[in-house]
PLY file of the C-alpha trace (Angstrom):
ply
format ascii 1.0
element vertex 278
property float x
property float y
property float z
element edge 277
property int vertex1
property int vertex2
end_header
11.31 -2.38 -19.61
9.55 0.78 -18.50
5.76 0.84 -18.66
3.98 3.17 -21.04
2.65 5.76 -20.63
4.40 7.62 -17.83
1.95 8.35 -15.01
3.94 9.00 -11.83
7.52 10.29 -11.63
9.74 10.91 -8.63
13.22 12.34 -8.97
16.31 12.09 -6.73
16.32 15.86 -6.15
13.79 18.70 -6.18
13.87 19.18 -9.94
12.21 17.47 -12.91
14.15 17.47 -16.18
11.90 17.08 -19.23
13.07 16.53 -22.79
10.52 17.71 -25.36
10.80 16.46 -28.90
8.20 17.19 -31.53
7.24 16.92 -35.20
9.29 13.85 -36.05
7.46 13.31 -39.36
8.76 9.79 -39.89
7.83 7.89 -43.03
8.30 4.27 -43.99
11.83 3.11 -44.72
12.87 3.55 -48.32
14.30 0.63 -50.27
17.43 1.15 -52.36
16.74 0.07 -55.92
20.26 -1.23 -56.53
20.62 -3.77 -53.74
17.20 -3.91 -52.07
18.55 -2.70 -48.73
16.65 -0.20 -46.60
17.87 3.33 -46.02
16.70 5.81 -43.42
14.94 8.96 -44.61
16.45 12.13 -43.17
13.65 12.68 -40.66
14.20 9.25 -39.14
17.94 9.79 -39.00
17.64 13.20 -37.33
15.08 11.90 -34.79
17.44 9.16 -33.65
20.48 11.47 -33.77
18.70 14.07 -31.64
17.68 11.49 -29.07
21.24 10.20 -28.87
22.68 13.71 -28.57
20.21 14.90 -25.93
20.64 11.82 -23.76
24.42 12.08 -23.93
24.37 15.58 -22.43
25.39 16.19 -18.85
21.82 16.42 -17.61
19.62 13.71 -16.12
16.51 13.11 -18.22
13.46 12.21 -16.13
10.79 12.29 -18.83
10.52 12.49 -22.63
7.44 14.27 -24.00
6.67 13.82 -27.70
4.22 16.52 -28.74
2.74 15.26 -31.96
3.30 14.66 -35.67
5.22 11.49 -34.95
4.59 10.32 -38.51
4.15 11.70 -41.98
1.91 8.82 -43.02
-0.36 6.96 -40.62
1.03 3.42 -40.57
1.37 1.17 -37.49
4.86 0.02 -38.48
6.22 3.57 -38.18
4.78 3.97 -34.68
6.16 0.56 -33.74
9.63 1.76 -34.68
9.30 5.06 -32.80
8.06 3.35 -29.66
10.83 0.77 -29.88
13.45 3.54 -30.03
11.86 5.39 -27.11
11.47 2.25 -25.00
15.15 1.50 -25.51
16.08 4.68 -23.62
14.60 3.23 -20.41
13.28 6.72 -19.62
9.56 7.33 -18.93
7.85 8.89 -21.94
4.50 10.00 -23.27
3.25 10.85 -26.77
0.32 12.90 -28.03
-1.13 13.27 -31.52
-0.54 16.01 -34.05
-2.48 16.69 -37.23
-0.31 14.31 -39.26
-1.12 11.51 -36.81
-4.81 11.73 -37.73
-4.63 12.92 -41.34
-2.98 11.60 -44.49
-2.28 13.90 -47.43
-2.58 12.77 -51.03
-0.39 14.15 -53.83
2.18 15.65 -51.45
4.16 16.87 -54.47
1.36 19.33 -55.31
0.79 22.74 -53.69
-0.94 22.35 -50.34
-4.32 23.69 -51.45
-4.48 21.00 -54.18
-3.96 18.09 -51.81
-6.72 15.97 -50.33
-6.72 15.57 -46.55
-7.94 12.12 -45.50
-9.07 11.60 -41.87
-7.43 8.69 -40.03
-7.83 7.11 -36.61
-5.10 7.99 -34.13
-2.79 5.23 -32.97
-4.07 3.87 -29.64
-0.77 4.71 -27.94
-1.23 8.45 -28.46
-2.64 10.03 -25.32
-5.61 12.27 -24.65
-6.51 13.88 -21.31
-3.58 12.26 -19.58
-2.07 13.26 -16.23
1.56 12.75 -15.23
1.93 13.38 -11.52
5.35 14.33 -10.20
6.68 15.30 -6.79
6.10 19.00 -7.27
4.31 19.39 -10.63
1.31 18.08 -12.54
1.68 17.64 -16.29
-1.55 17.69 -18.31
-1.56 16.29 -21.86
-4.40 16.95 -24.29
-5.03 16.03 -27.92
-5.61 19.08 -30.13
-5.57 17.16 -33.43
-8.68 17.12 -35.63
-8.90 14.28 -38.20
-8.79 15.57 -41.75
-7.58 19.05 -40.79
-4.25 20.84 -40.35
-5.58 23.28 -37.75
-6.34 21.95 -34.31
-8.88 22.59 -31.58
-8.95 22.77 -27.82
-12.45 21.42 -27.34
-14.88 22.52 -24.66
-14.63 19.03 -23.18
-10.84 19.34 -23.00
-11.12 22.74 -21.35
-13.55 21.32 -18.78
-11.13 18.48 -18.12
-8.17 20.85 -17.71
-10.11 23.03 -15.29
-11.14 19.98 -13.27
-7.52 18.85 -12.98
-6.30 22.34 -12.12
-9.03 22.71 -9.49
-8.21 19.37 -7.88
-4.45 19.92 -7.56
-2.63 23.14 -6.68
0.81 21.96 -7.76
2.42 24.05 -10.51
1.03 22.83 -13.81
2.30 22.33 -17.35
-0.01 21.73 -20.31
1.31 19.93 -23.39
-0.49 19.84 -26.73
0.46 19.84 -30.40
-1.05 23.02 -31.81
0.01 26.50 -30.76
-2.41 28.52 -28.63
-0.92 31.98 -29.26
-0.33 33.53 -32.71
3.19 33.21 -34.11
2.97 36.41 -36.22
3.17 34.29 -39.37
-0.01 34.33 -41.46
0.20 30.87 -42.97
1.08 29.17 -39.68
-1.53 31.10 -37.74
-4.19 29.87 -40.18
-3.55 26.48 -38.54
-3.59 27.53 -34.89
-5.77 25.67 -32.38
-9.39 26.80 -32.53
-11.23 27.84 -29.36
-8.19 29.43 -27.77
-10.17 32.45 -26.52
-12.25 30.16 -24.33
-9.13 28.22 -23.35
-7.39 31.35 -22.05
-10.52 32.73 -20.38
-11.16 29.53 -18.44
-7.57 28.78 -17.45
-6.88 32.37 -16.31
-8.45 31.48 -12.96
-5.54 29.17 -12.12
-2.40 31.01 -11.10
-0.53 27.73 -10.68
-0.69 27.10 -14.45
2.88 28.05 -15.30
3.88 26.51 -18.63
2.41 25.48 -21.98
4.48 23.57 -24.54
3.54 22.77 -28.11
4.94 21.74 -31.47
3.37 22.20 -34.93
5.19 25.44 -35.83
8.65 23.89 -36.45
10.40 26.82 -34.79
11.50 28.20 -31.45
9.51 30.90 -29.73
8.80 32.02 -26.15
5.76 34.08 -25.23
4.20 35.20 -21.94
0.44 35.42 -21.56
-1.77 35.63 -18.45
1.24 34.75 -16.29
1.95 31.62 -18.33
5.17 30.99 -20.25
4.32 29.53 -23.65
7.03 27.64 -25.54
7.05 26.59 -29.19
9.74 24.06 -30.05
11.67 23.20 -33.23
11.04 20.01 -35.15
13.44 17.09 -34.95
13.40 17.27 -38.76
12.83 20.35 -40.99
12.13 23.91 -39.81
9.83 26.77 -40.85
11.13 30.31 -41.13
9.73 32.62 -38.42
7.58 35.67 -39.16
6.90 34.72 -42.79
3.39 35.21 -44.13
3.87 32.66 -46.92
4.96 29.05 -46.41
8.75 29.15 -46.09
11.28 26.57 -44.96
14.16 27.77 -42.81
17.04 26.05 -44.55
19.58 27.54 -42.14
17.97 26.13 -38.98
18.99 22.69 -37.82
16.74 20.10 -36.17
16.18 20.84 -32.50
14.73 19.87 -29.13
13.85 21.57 -25.86
14.89 20.98 -22.27
12.67 22.10 -19.40
13.85 22.11 -15.79
10.85 22.28 -13.47
11.87 23.28 -9.95
10.07 22.46 -6.70
9.09 26.13 -6.23
7.30 26.38 -9.59
10.18 28.09 -11.37
11.12 26.98 -14.88
14.32 27.05 -16.87
14.12 26.09 -20.53
16.35 26.18 -23.57
16.53 24.81 -27.10
19.46 22.81 -28.43
20.15 22.08 -32.09
21.55 18.95 -33.64
25.32 19.11 -33.91
26.72 19.35 -37.41
0 1
1 2
2 3
3 4
4 5
5 6
6 7
7 8
8 9
9 10
10 11
11 12
12 13
13 14
14 15
15 16
16 17
17 18
18 19
19 20
20 21
21 22
22 23
23 24
24 25
25 26
26 27
27 28
28 29
29 30
30 31
31 32
32 33
33 34
34 35
35 36
36 37
37 38
38 39
39 40
40 41
41 42
42 43
43 44
44 45
45 46
46 47
47 48
48 49
49 50
50 51
51 52
52 53
53 54
54 55
55 56
56 57
57 58
58 59
59 60
60 61
61 62
62 63
63 64
64 65
65 66
66 67
67 68
68 69
69 70
70 71
71 72
72 73
73 74
74 75
75 76
76 77
77 78
78 79
79 80
80 81
81 82
82 83
83 84
84 85
85 86
86 87
87 88
88 89
89 90
90 91
91 92
92 93
93 94
94 95
95 96
96 97
97 98
98 99
99 100
100 101
101 102
102 103
103 104
104 105
105 106
106 107
107 108
108 109
109 110
110 111
111 112
112 113
113 114
114 115
115 116
116 117
117 118
118 119
119 120
120 121
121 122
122 123
123 124
124 125
125 126
126 127
127 128
128 129
129 130
130 131
131 132
132 133
133 134
134 135
135 136
136 137
137 138
138 139
139 140
140 141
141 142
142 143
143 144
144 145
145 146
146 147
147 148
148 149
149 150
150 151
151 152
152 153
153 154
154 155
155 156
156 157
157 158
158 159
159 160
160 161
161 162
162 163
163 164
164 165
165 166
166 167
167 168
168 169
169 170
170 171
171 172
172 173
173 174
174 175
175 176
176 177
177 178
178 179
179 180
180 181
181 182
182 183
183 184
184 185
185 186
186 187
187 188
188 189
189 190
190 191
191 192
192 193
193 194
194 195
195 196
196 197
197 198
198 199
199 200
200 201
201 202
202 203
203 204
204 205
205 206
206 207
207 208
208 209
209 210
210 211
211 212
212 213
213 214
214 215
215 216
216 217
217 218
218 219
219 220
220 221
221 222
222 223
223 224
224 225
225 226
226 227
227 228
228 229
229 230
230 231
231 232
232 233
233 234
234 235
235 236
236 237
237 238
238 239
239 240
240 241
241 242
242 243
243 244
244 245
245 246
246 247
247 248
248 249
249 250
250 251
251 252
252 253
253 254
254 255
255 256
256 257
257 258
258 259
259 260
260 261
261 262
262 263
263 264
264 265
265 266
266 267
267 268
268 269
269 270
270 271
271 272
272 273
273 274
274 275
275 276
276 277
């Protein structure tokens, strides 16, 4: 069995292939009233189907990064199941928290503004200020989740830590966090962006070897370029939000998705999103 979390990765060639999955939103198994058997909610089914599809593609997977919102309700049994599924791949992996990993919502059937947000402790397996060292890259994972809130924050302490890591190693760098750090041009989503991003961009601008930022939270695909950094938002493995909408809107035509990143030894990046087959 592979050890968790991933800390050091070497590959058989000069390229690191990373599978990013995000916003799983798993809940507890539902029990069928007629026979008492358990059935899988759709988010759990699509998470496992996406993992199976991605790992059956003709590409070697060197690392799986799970960028937050693993659960829709903070219960150890749900994390146990997710980690069991990921361990069974025998591929190094790492998981960070999203807002749903540190916050439970009451009365989810009500409009959002009528719900109560209850702070929760993050599962101990979710990582904060974690380094994955590879042959040609350093991957830096931070926790942007704030208990009891939907919006996130890149704290001053996290920024200091990132700058320390970037100063100590001149390999091309990738930062992974849950919340987006650039606006998505969608009012309701951008109300829940990571706070303190001005300071984040000001401080990290000094490091030209910072090449990539990946995040989840927005349940949609987007690519932006800022200060020489390519910034990727990635679809959820479950339901999607419609881009460029100022009011909360599901994208019922978009299927669950995942992102591949190929990190080359010269700092170049290739990345694309795949959707779950029908």
